[in-house]
N, C-alpha and C positions, 0 to 999 in steps of 0.2 A: 574083829579088825583092830588095827593099831589104834591106841587112844581110847579104847572102850572104857566106859564109866563103870564104877563099882556098884551102882544102884540099878534097879530094874526099870526106872523111868527117867525121863529127862524133860524138864520144863524149859521151853525156849522163850526168849524175850518176845514181846509183841512185834508182829510184822505187819507192814502196810499192804503187802501184796494180796492177801485174801480180800481185803476191802476193795482194792483197785480192781481185782478180778470180778468181784460181784457187781460193782458199778459198770464195768465194761460189758459184762454179759447183759445187764439190764438195758444199757444203751444200745447194744447190738439188736436185741429182740424188739425194742421200741422202734428202732429205725426200720427193721424188717416189716413191722406192722404198718408203719407210715408209708413205706414203699408200696406194699400190696394194696393199700387204700389210695394210692396215687396222691399222697400228701407231699407238699413241697419239702425238699431237703431230706426225704426219707432215706435215699441211698447214701447220702453223705453221713448221716447219723449212724447208719448200719456199718459202714466201713470204718468209721471212727471207733465204734465199739469193738469191731473185729480186730482192729489194730491193737486196742488195749488188751483184749483177750490173748493175742499172740505174744505181746510183750510180757504179760503176766506168766504165760507158760514158760518162756525162756528164763525169766528172773526167778519165779517161785520154785519151779522144778529144779533149776540149777542150785538153789540154796538147799533143797532137800537132798540132792546128791552130795553136796559138801557135808551136810549133817551126817550122812551115812558113813562117809570116809573119816569123819571126826569121831565116830563111835557113839553118836547120839541115838542111833536106832537100836536100842536095847531090845531084848525079846518081848517085853511088854509093849514097847512102841511098835514093833513089827506086827504084833498081834492086832493092835488097834488099826494099823494101816490095812491089814487084811479085812477087818470089819468094815472099814470105809469102802474098800473096793467091792466087797460083797453087796453093800447097800447101793452102791452106784450101779452095779449090774442088775440088781433087783429093780431099780428105777427104770433101767433100759428095758427090762422084760415087760414092765407095765406100759411103757411107751409103745412097744410093738403089739401088746394086747389090744390097744386102741385101734390099730389098723386092721388086725385080724377080726376084731369085733365088727367093724364097719363092713368088711368084706362078707362075713358070714350073715350079717343082718340083711344085706342086699340080696345075697344068693339063696338063703334058706327061706325067705318070705317074699318072693317077687310078687305074689298076688296082692299082698298088702301095700305094695309100693308100685301099683300099676302105672300111676302117672309119672313115675320116675324111671322105672326099668321096663315098662311096657308089659308087665305081667309075666316076664320070663327072664331067665338068666343063662348066659349073658344076654344083655338087652338086644332088642331087634336091630338096633343101629350097628351092632358089631357083626361084621360079615365073616371074620375069621379071627382066630386067637393064635397065640404062640404055640408052636409044637413043643410040648414039654420034653420030648425025648430027642430033641435036637440040641441046640445050644444050652438050654437050661440043664439038661442032663450032663453035658460036658462040664459046665460050671460046678455042678454038684460034685462030680468026681475030682475036680481041681481043688475045691475046698476041703474035701475029705483027705486028699493027699497032703494038703497044707497042714492040716491038723497032725498028720503023722510026722511030717518033717519038723514041726515045732516041738512035738514030744521028743523026737530024737535030739534036738538041741537042748531041751531041758534035762534029759538024762545025761547028756554029755557034760553039761555044766555041773550037775550033782556029783559026777565021778571025776571032775577035774580035767576033762578033755576039752580044752579051749578050742582046738582045731575043729572038733565035731560041733561045738557050740556055734562057731562062725558059719560052718557049712550048712547046718540046719537052719540058721536064721536067713542066710542067703537064699536057700531053696524056698523057704516060706514066703519071703518078700517077693521073689520072682513069681511064685504061684499066685499071690495076691494081686500083683500087677496084671498078670494074664487074665485073671477073673474080671478085673475092672475093665480091661480092654474088650473082652468078649461081651460084657454086659452093655457097654457103650455101642458096640456094633449091633447087638440085638435091638437096642432102642432105636437106632438109626433106621432099621428096616422093619419096625413094628407096623402091623396092619391097622392100628388104632392109635389115636393121639391122647395126650393128657388133657383132662378137663372137658372133653366132649360129652361124656356120660359117666355114670357111677362106676362102670366096670373099669374104664381107663383111669379114672381118678384113684380108685382104691388099689388098682394094680400098680400104678407108678408110685404112689405114696409108700406102699409097703415095700416093694422091691427096690425103689429108688433110695429110700432111707437105709435099707440094708446095704446097698452099694456104697452109700456115704460112710457107713460104719466100717466097711471093708477098707476104704481109703484111710480112715482114721486109724484103724488097726495096723495097716501097713506102715503108716508113719510111726506109730508106736514101736513097731518092730525094727524100723530103720534106726531109731534112737538107741534101741537096745544093741543093735549091731555096732553102731559107732562106739558105744560104751564098752562093748566086748573087745574091740580093737584097742581101746585105751587101757585095758586091763581091769575094768570094773567087774563086779560080781565075784562072789566066792561060793563054794558049795554050801556054806552055812548062811550066807547073807546075800540074797539076790531078789529082794521083793520087787524091784522095778521090772525085772524079767518075768517074774511070776505073775504080776498084775497084767502084763501084756499078753501072757499065755492064757490067762483066764478070759480076758476080753476076746481074744481070737477064737477060743473054743465056743464062747457064747455066740459069736457071730456065725460060726459053723452050724450050731444047733438051730438058730433062727432060720438060716437058709433051708435046712432040711424041712422045717415046718412050712416055709414059703413054697418050696418046690412041691410038696405033697398036697397042700391045701389050695394054693392059688394056681399053680401051673398044671398039675395033674387033675385033681378033683374039680377045680373051678372051671375047667374047660372041657370036661369029659363029654364025648359025643358031639362036639362042636367042630366045624371045619377049621383046620389049622393052616397057618401061613407057611 
């Protein structure tokens, strides 16, 4: 891009936003813990931290975009940005490993947790489970299609087809919104509630956090779409789009594991709703 530097690296001056973001994230999580323990001021602390995180997103990420246009994102810098995104996705993988671990611990060893699950899985208190081949299967097809449309957008960008880039992003965003709407409808009619037993808790924590990641990924892609309309991204430099695509494909893969393990295997042979 114009203004590219002659060296392979670029050292930026110290910036306050990483520090503000870290403090805001700590404040938000502390407020969330206070709120869950019904401590005074918990919700106010949480929203104050959330506001700080949002302001950090706009300010810090805006500066990163300006750096890219200034030519500061040399090949070495872009490589390390990719390392950072890979490590972030790896941390997200381990986050979901925790929820899968809890689900399999409850489901594979119900006799050892008789006082918790009643010696069977799903627990006796569960009268019916979600039909995996109804809305969950539809959502699976929607996410698989969204991965295809995002790949279309990526290939269009690489080949300089900006119209195809925009159309692919629009299609992916709409599919993500439809997925979220269907999941909300599914939750509204669920035959079991959150927190009443281990099945409900593990089900909603795993699928609910995935739903949250779909919303975050959709916002990520909306930002990419806005940038595409502003003329950002080139075939040789489009890490922002690439990071969004990696994140979205990660979300797709997690859903496939959720669908197979929790919806299909976890409810096999049990009455469905």
